[in-house]
GUKOL-339723 format. One line per 8 residues: number of its first residue (from 0); their letters; for each residue x, y, z of N, C-alpha, C. Coordinates in Angstrom, 1 decimal, m for minus. Atoms other than C-alpha are relative to their C-alpha. Example, Ala and Ser with C-alpha at 12.3 -4.5 7.8 and 13.67 -1.06 7.14 Angstrom:
# residues 2
0> as> 0.9 m1.2 0.0 12.3 m4.5 7.8 0.9 1.2 0.0 ~ m0.9 m1.1 0.0 13.7 m1.1 7.1 m0.8 1.1 0.8;
This chain:
# residues 184
0> xxxxxxxx> 0.8 m1.2 0.0 0.0 0.0 0.0 0.9 1.2 0.0 ~ m0.8 m1.2 0.1 1.3 3.4 m1.0 m0.1 0.9 1.1 ~ 0.0 m0.9 m1.1 2.3 5.5 1.9 0.3 1.4 m0.5 ~ m0.2 m1.3 0.5 2.2 9.3 1.4 1.4 0.4 m0.1 ~ m1.3 m0.4 0.2 5.3 10.7 0.0 0.0 1.5 m0.6 ~ m0.1 m1.4 0.5 6.5 14.0 m1.6 m1.1 0.3 m1.0 ~ 1.0 m0.3 1.0 4.1 13.7 m4.5 m1.4 0.1 0.6 ~ 1.3 0.0 m0.7 1.1 13.0 m2.2 m0.2 1.3 0.8;
8> xxxxxxxx> 0.1 m1.2 m0.7 1.9 16.0 0.0 m0.1 1.2 m0.9 ~ 0.1 m1.0 1.0 2.3 18.2 m3.1 m1.4 0.1 m0.5 ~ 1.4 0.1 0.5 m1.1 17.1 m4.4 m1.0 0.5 1.1 ~ 0.9 m0.4 m1.1 m2.7 17.6 m1.0 0.0 1.5 0.2 ~ m0.2 m1.5 m0.1 m1.3 21.2 m0.8 m0.8 0.7 m1.1 ~ 0.8 m0.6 1.2 m2.7 21.9 m4.3 m1.5 m0.1 0.3 ~ 1.4 0.1 m0.2 m6.1 20.6 m3.3 m0.5 1.0 1.0 ~ 0.4 m1.0 m1.0 m6.2 22.8 m0.2 m0.2 1.4 m0.7;
16> xxxxxxxx> 0.1 m1.3 0.7 m5.5 25.8 m2.4 m1.2 0.1 m0.9 ~ 1.1 0.1 1.0 m8.0 24.7 m5.0 m1.4 0.2 0.7 ~ 1.3 0.0 m0.7 m10.9 24.1 m2.5 m0.2 1.3 0.7 ~ 0.1 m1.3 m0.7 m10.2 27.4 m0.7 m0.5 1.1 m0.9 ~ 0.4 m1.1 1.0 m11.1 29.4 m3.9 m1.2 m0.4 m0.9 ~ 1.2 0.4 0.9 m14.1 27.5 m5.4 m1.2 m0.1 0.9 ~ 1.2 0.4 m0.7 m17.7 27.0 m4.5 m0.1 m1.5 0.1 ~ m0.1 1.5 m0.3 m18.1 23.6 m2.9 m1.3 m0.6 0.2;
24> xxxxxxxx> 1.3 0.6 m0.2 m21.8 23.0 m2.8 m0.2 m1.2 m0.9 ~ 0.4 1.2 0.7 m22.8 19.5 m3.9 1.1 m0.5 m0.9 ~ m1.0 0.6 0.8 m19.4 18.5 m5.3 0.1 m1.5 0.4 ~ m0.2 1.4 m0.2 m19.0 14.8 m5.7 1.3 m0.4 m0.6 ~ m1.4 0.3 0.4 m15.4 13.5 m5.8 0.3 m1.5 0.0 ~ m0.5 1.3 0.0 m13.8 10.3 m6.8 1.5 0.1 0.2 ~ m1.4 0.1 m0.3 m10.3 9.7 m5.3 0.5 m1.4 m0.5 ~ m0.5 1.3 0.6 m8.8 7.0 m7.6 1.4 m0.3 0.6;
32> xxxxxxxx> m1.3 0.4 m0.5 m5.9 5.0 m6.2 0.3 0.7 1.4 ~ 0.0 m0.8 m1.3 m6.6 6.4 m2.7 1.2 m0.3 0.9 ~ m1.0 0.3 m0.9 m3.9 4.5 m0.9 m0.5 0.1 1.5 ~ 0.4 m0.2 m1.4 m4.0 5.5 2.8 m1.0 1.1 0.2 ~ 1.1 m1.0 m0.1 m6.4 8.4 2.0 0.5 1.4 0.2 ~ m0.4 m1.4 m0.2 m4.3 11.5 2.2 m0.8 1.0 m0.8 ~ 0.8 m1.0 0.8 m6.1 13.2 m0.7 m1.4 0.0 0.4 ~ 1.4 0.0 m0.5 m9.5 12.1 0.5 m0.1 0.7 1.3;
40> xxxxxxxx> 0.0 m0.7 m1.3 m8.7 13.4 4.0 0.1 1.5 m0.3 ~ m0.1 m1.4 0.3 m7.6 16.7 2.4 m1.3 0.5 m0.5 ~ 1.3 m0.4 0.6 m10.9 16.9 0.4 m1.0 0.1 1.1 ~ 1.0 0.0 m1.1 m12.9 16.1 3.6 0.1 1.2 0.9 ~ 0.0 m1.3 m0.8 m11.7 19.4 5.2 m0.9 1.0 m0.6 ~ 0.8 m0.9 0.7 m13.8 21.1 2.6 m1.4 m0.5 m0.5 ~ 1.2 0.7 0.6 m16.4 18.6 1.3 m0.4 m1.1 1.0 ~ 0.5 1.1 m0.9 m18.6 16.2 3.4 0.5 m1.3 m0.4;
48> xxxxxxxx> m0.6 1.3 0.3 m17.1 12.7 3.6 m1.0 m0.8 m0.9 ~ 1.0 0.8 0.8 m20.4 11.3 2.1 0.1 0.4 m1.5 ~ m0.1 m0.4 1.4 m19.6 13.2 m1.1 1.4 m0.4 m0.6 ~ m1.3 0.4 0.5 m16.1 11.6 m1.4 0.0 m1.5 m0.1 ~ 0.0 1.5 0.2 m15.8 8.1 m2.9 1.5 m0.4 m0.4 ~ m1.4 0.4 0.2 m12.5 6.3 m2.8 0.1 m1.4 m0.7 ~ m0.2 1.2 0.7 m11.2 3.5 m5.0 1.5 m0.3 0.0 ~ m1.4 0.4 0.0 m8.0 1.5 m4.8 0.1 m1.5 m0.4;
56> xxxxxxxx> m0.2 1.4 0.5 m6.7 m1.8 m6.3 0.3 m1.0 1.2 ~ m0.5 0.8 m1.1 m5.4 m3.0 m2.9 m1.0 m0.1 1.1 ~ 0.9 0.3 m1.1 m7.6 m4.6 m0.2 0.4 0.7 1.3 ~ m0.5 m0.7 m1.2 m5.5 m3.2 2.6 m0.4 1.5 0.0 ~ 0.4 m1.4 0.1 m6.1 0.3 1.4 m1.5 0.2 0.3 ~ 1.4 m0.1 m0.2 m9.8 m0.2 1.3 m0.4 m0.1 1.5 ~ 0.2 0.1 m1.4 m9.8 m1.4 4.9 0.3 1.2 0.8 ~ m0.4 m1.3 m0.7 m7.9 1.7 6.1 m1.0 1.1 m0.3;
64> xxxxxxxx> 0.9 m1.1 0.4 m10.2 4.0 4.1 m1.3 m0.1 0.7 ~ 1.3 0.2 m0.6 m13.3 2.5 5.5 0.1 0.3 1.5 ~ m0.2 m0.4 m1.5 m11.9 2.8 9.1 0.0 1.5 0.2 ~ m0.1 m1.5 m0.1 m11.4 6.5 8.4 m1.4 0.6 m0.4 ~ 1.4 m0.5 0.2 m15.1 6.7 7.4 m0.3 0.4 m1.5 ~ 0.2 m0.3 1.4 m14.8 6.9 3.6 m0.7 m1.1 m0.7 ~ 0.6 1.0 0.8 m17.1 5.1 1.2 1.1 m0.4 m1.0 ~ m1.1 0.5 0.7 m14.6 2.9 m0.6 m0.3 m1.3 m0.7;
72> xxxxxxxx> 0.1 1.2 0.8 m14.4 0.1 m3.2 1.3 m0.4 m0.6 ~ m1.2 0.5 0.7 m11.7 m2.2 m4.4 m0.3 0.0 m1.5 ~ 0.2 m0.1 1.5 m11.3 m1.5 m8.1 1.3 0.2 m0.7 ~ m1.1 m0.2 1.0 m8.8 m1.8 m10.9 m0.4 1.1 m0.9 ~ 0.4 m1.2 0.7 m9.2 1.7 m12.2 m1.6 0.1 0.1 ~ 1.4 m0.2 0.0 m12.9 2.0 m13.2 m0.8 m1.3 0.0 ~ 0.7 1.3 0.1 m13.8 m1.7 m13.1 m1.2 m0.1 0.9 ~ 1.1 0.1 m0.9 m16.1 m1.3 m10.1 m0.6 1.4 0.4;
80> xxxxxxxx> 0.5 m1.4 m0.3 m17.0 2.4 m10.3 m1.3 0.2 m0.8 ~ 1.2 m0.4 0.6 m20.5 3.5 m11.0 m0.3 1.5 0.4 ~ 0.4 m1.4 m0.3 m21.9 7.0 m11.2 0.9 1.0 m0.7 ~ m0.8 m1.1 0.6 m20.5 10.4 m12.3 0.4 1.0 1.1 ~ m0.6 m0.9 m1.0 m18.4 12.9 m10.4 0.3 1.4 m0.6 ~ m0.4 m1.3 0.4 m17.7 16.6 m10.5 1.5 0.1 m0.1 ~ m1.5 m0.1 m0.1 m14.0 16.0 m9.7 0.5 m1.4 0.2 ~ m0.7 1.3 m0.1 m11.8 12.9 m10.2 1.4 0.4 0.2;
88> xxxxxxxx> m1.4 m0.2 m0.3 m8.4 13.0 m8.6 0.8 m1.3 0.0 ~ m0.8 1.2 0.1 m5.6 10.5 m9.2 1.5 0.3 0.0 ~ m1.5 m0.1 m0.1 m2.0 10.4 m8.0 0.4 m1.4 m0.5 ~ m0.3 1.3 0.7 m1.2 7.7 m10.5 1.4 m0.5 0.2 ~ m1.3 0.5 0.1 1.7 5.3 m10.5 0.6 0.6 m1.4 ~ m0.4 m0.7 1.2 3.8 7.2 m13.1 1.4 m0.2 m0.4 ~ m1.3 0.2 0.4 7.3 5.9 m13.2 0.2 m1.0 m1.1 ~ m0.3 1.1 1.0 8.7 3.9 m16.2 0.5 m1.2 0.8;
96> xxxxxxxx> m0.4 1.3 m0.6 9.3 0.3 m15.4 1.5 m0.1 0.2 ~ m1.4 0.2 m0.4 12.6 m0.4 m13.6 0.1 m1.5 0.4 ~ m0.1 1.4 m0.3 13.6 m4.1 m13.7 0.6 m0.3 1.3 ~ m0.6 0.2 m1.3 15.5 m3.6 m10.5 m0.9 0.2 1.2 ~ 0.9 m0.3 m1.1 12.5 m2.5 m8.5 m0.7 m1.2 0.5 ~ 0.7 1.2 m0.5 11.0 m5.1 m6.2 m1.5 0.0 m0.5 ~ 1.4 0.2 0.6 7.7 m6.5 m7.5 m1.1 0.6 0.9 ~ 1.0 m0.5 m0.9 5.7 m5.5 m4.4 m0.2 1.5 0.0;
104> xxxxxxxx> 0.1 m1.4 0.0 6.5 m1.8 m4.8 m0.4 0.5 m1.4 ~ 0.3 m0.5 1.4 5.9 m1.7 m8.6 m1.5 0.4 m0.1 ~ 1.4 m0.3 0.1 2.1 m1.7 m8.1 m0.3 1.5 0.4 ~ 0.2 m1.3 m0.5 2.5 1.6 m6.3 0.7 1.1 m0.7 ~ m0.8 m1.0 0.6 5.1 3.4 m8.4 0.1 m0.1 m1.5 ~ m0.3 0.2 1.4 5.3 1.9 m11.9 m1.3 0.2 m0.8 ~ 1.2 m0.3 0.9 2.9 3.3 m14.5 0.0 m0.8 m1.3 ~ m0.1 0.8 1.2 3.8 0.7 m17.0 1.4 0.0 m0.6;
112> xxxxxxxx> m1.3 0.1 0.6 6.7 0.0 m19.3 0.6 1.4 m0.3 ~ m0.4 m1.3 0.2 6.9 3.6 m20.4 m0.2 1.0 1.1 ~ 0.4 m0.9 m1.1 5.3 5.1 m17.3 m1.3 0.7 m0.2 ~ 1.2 m0.7 0.2 2.2 6.4 m18.9 m1.2 m0.9 m0.2 ~ 1.1 0.9 0.3 0.1 3.3 m19.5 m1.2 0.0 1.0 ~ 1.1 0.0 m1.0 m1.9 3.4 m16.2 m0.8 1.3 m0.2 ~ 0.7 m1.3 0.2 m2.6 7.1 m16.8 m0.9 0.0 m1.2 ~ 0.8 0.1 1.2 m3.8 6.4 m20.3 m1.2 m0.8 0.2;
120> xxxxxxxx> 1.1 0.8 m0.3 m6.0 3.6 m19.2 m1.1 0.7 0.8 ~ 0.8 m0.8 m0.9 m7.4 5.8 m16.5 m0.8 1.1 m0.9 ~ 0.6 m1.1 0.8 m8.1 8.7 m19.0 m1.0 m0.5 m1.0 ~ 1.0 0.6 1.0 m9.8 6.4 m21.5 m1.3 m0.2 0.6 ~ 1.3 0.3 m0.6 m12.5 5.7 m19.0 m0.5 1.1 0.9 ~ 0.3 m1.0 m1.0 m12.5 8.7 m16.7 m1.1 0.9 m0.5 ~ 1.0 m1.0 0.5 m14.6 11.0 m18.9 m1.4 m0.5 0.0 ~ 1.3 0.5 m0.1 m17.5 8.7 m18.9 m0.6 0.0 1.4;
128> xxxxxxxx> 0.4 m0.2 m1.4 m17.6 9.1 m15.1 0.0 1.4 0.5 ~ m0.1 m1.4 m0.3 m17.3 12.8 m15.2 m1.3 0.8 m0.4 ~ 1.2 m0.9 0.3 m20.3 15.2 m14.9 0.4 1.1 m1.0 ~ m0.2 m1.1 0.9 m20.8 18.0 m17.4 0.8 1.1 0.8 ~ m0.9 m1.0 m0.6 m18.2 20.7 m16.6 0.9 m0.5 1.1 ~ m0.8 0.6 m1.0 m16.4 18.3 m14.4 1.5 0.1 m0.3 ~ m1.5 m0.1 0.2 m12.6 18.2 m13.9 0.7 m1.3 0.5 ~ m0.9 1.1 m0.4 m9.9 15.6 m13.6 1.4 0.7 0.4;
136> xxxxxxxx> m1.4 m0.4 m0.4 m6.6 16.3 m11.7 0.8 m1.3 0.0 ~ m0.9 1.2 0.1 m3.9 13.8 m12.6 1.4 0.4 0.3 ~ m1.4 m0.3 m0.3 m0.5 13.9 m11.0 0.9 m1.0 m0.7 ~ m1.0 0.8 0.7 2.4 12.7 m13.1 1.4 0.6 0.3 ~ m1.4 m0.4 m0.2 6.2 13.2 m13.2 0.5 0.5 m1.4 ~ m0.7 m0.3 1.3 8.5 14.8 m15.8 0.6 m1.3 m0.6 ~ m0.5 1.3 0.5 9.7 11.2 m16.1 m1.1 m0.8 m0.8 ~ 1.2 0.6 0.7 6.2 10.2 m17.4 0.0 0.6 m1.4;
144> xxxxxxxx> 0.1 m0.6 1.3 6.1 10.6 m21.2 m1.4 0.6 m0.2 ~ 1.3 m0.6 0.2 3.3 13.0 m22.1 m0.5 0.0 m1.4 ~ 0.4 0.0 1.4 3.2 12.5 m25.9 m1.4 m0.6 m0.2 ~ 1.3 0.7 0.3 0.2 10.1 m25.8 m1.1 0.6 0.9 ~ 1.0 m0.6 m0.9 m1.5 11.9 m22.8 m0.5 1.3 m0.6 ~ 0.4 m1.2 0.6 m1.6 15.1 m24.8 m1.2 m0.1 m0.9 ~ 1.2 0.2 0.7 m4.4 13.7 m26.9 m1.2 0.3 0.8 ~ 1.2 m0.2 m0.8 m6.7 14.2 m24.0 m0.1 1.5 0.5;
152> xxxxxxxx> 0.1 m1.5 m0.3 m6.1 18.0 m23.9 0.0 0.4 1.4 ~ m0.2 m0.4 m1.4 m4.7 19.0 m20.6 0.7 1.3 0.1 ~ m0.9 m1.1 m0.3 m3.1 22.0 m19.0 0.7 m0.3 1.3 ~ m0.8 0.2 m1.2 m0.4 21.9 m16.4 m0.5 1.2 0.9 ~ 0.5 m1.1 m0.9 m1.9 23.8 m13.4 0.8 0.1 1.2 ~ m0.9 m0.1 m1.1 0.8 23.1 m10.8 1.2 m0.8 m0.3 ~ m1.3 0.7 0.2 4.4 22.0 m10.8 0.9 0.2 1.2 ~ m1.0 0.0 m1.1 7.1 21.2 m8.2 1.2 m0.8 m0.4;
160> xxxxxxxx> m1.3 0.7 0.2 10.7 20.4 m8.7 0.5 m0.7 1.2 ~ m0.6 0.8 m1.1 12.1 17.6 m6.6 1.1 m0.8 m0.6 ~ m1.2 0.8 0.4 15.4 15.8 m6.8 0.3 0.1 m1.5 ~ m0.3 0.2 1.4 15.8 14.6 m10.4 m1.2 0.1 m0.9 ~ 1.2 0.0 0.8 12.3 15.2 m11.6 m0.9 1.2 0.4 ~ 1.0 m1.1 m0.4 9.4 17.7 m11.6 m1.4 m0.7 0.0 ~ 1.4 0.5 m0.1 5.9 16.8 m10.4 m0.9 0.9 m0.7 ~ 0.9 m0.8 0.7 3.1 18.0 m12.5 m1.5 m0.4 0.3;
168> xxxxxxxx> 1.4 0.3 m0.2 m0.6 18.2 m11.8 m0.7 0.5 m1.3 ~ 0.7 m0.2 1.3 m2.6 18.0 m15.1 m1.5 0.2 0.3 ~ 1.4 m0.2 m0.1 m6.1 19.3 m15.4 m0.6 m0.3 m1.4 ~ 0.8 0.4 1.2 m8.6 17.8 m17.9 m1.4 0.5 0.3 ~ 1.4 m0.4 m0.2 m12.1 19.3 m18.4 m0.9 m0.7 m0.9 ~ 1.0 0.8 0.8 m15.1 17.4 m19.6 m0.5 0.8 m1.2 ~ 0.6 m0.8 1.1 m16.3 20.3 m21.8 0.9 0.1 m1.2 ~ m1.0 0.0 1.1 m13.1 20.0 m23.9 m0.1 m1.3 m0.8;
176> xxxxxxxx> 0.1 1.4 0.6 m14.1 16.4 m24.9 m0.9 m0.1 m1.2 ~ 1.0 0.1 1.1 m16.8 17.2 m27.4 0.5 m0.4 m1.3 ~ m0.6 0.4 1.3 m14.6 17.0 m30.4 1.0 m1.1 0.1 ~ m1.0 1.1 m0.2 m12.4 14.2 m29.0 m0.6 m1.3 0.4 ~ 0.7 1.2 m0.5 m15.0 11.5 m28.3 0.6 m1.3 m0.5 ~ m0.5 1.2 0.6 m13.3 9.0 m30.6 1.3 m0.5 0.8 ~ m1.2 0.4 m0.7 m10.2 8.9 m28.3 m0.3 m0.9 1.2 ~ 0.3 0.8 m1.2 m12.0 7.2 m25.3 m0.6 m1.3 m0.4;
């Protein structure tokens, strides 16, 4: 299970700034790949827990999230997700595959052979779970190739330099999808 690290703290700080400047009535949030729930907990400072839905592929994460009072489901991306959301957040595994990395940590850090495969699979299904005028915030790294992700029309809304990489929060909006439906 992914324990919060620099990327999680960066994303949480961003969400605090984001929620402090928007209207929050009736926002319904999906926290994909919730892990121990740092992003869900950040959202719950501004949004009632009943409006936050968490999903993670690991059973241990779901147990922790439920103990913290979050509605949660074990799901491989959108396989067990129903409904539509105003905001979908995902601190995706984004690193390219490293053959030296232990198998048990790959599920938490590796986004596929190139590093973008999980993000691409996520985006292919995310828009069908997004309400009109909804948003997706996806955290990736400068080590994640963006060439295929660009097809989904994003803008970089926050960035942070750490060690040998830069963390990026990408924003996708549902209203930009009208001419791109064939991509999903």
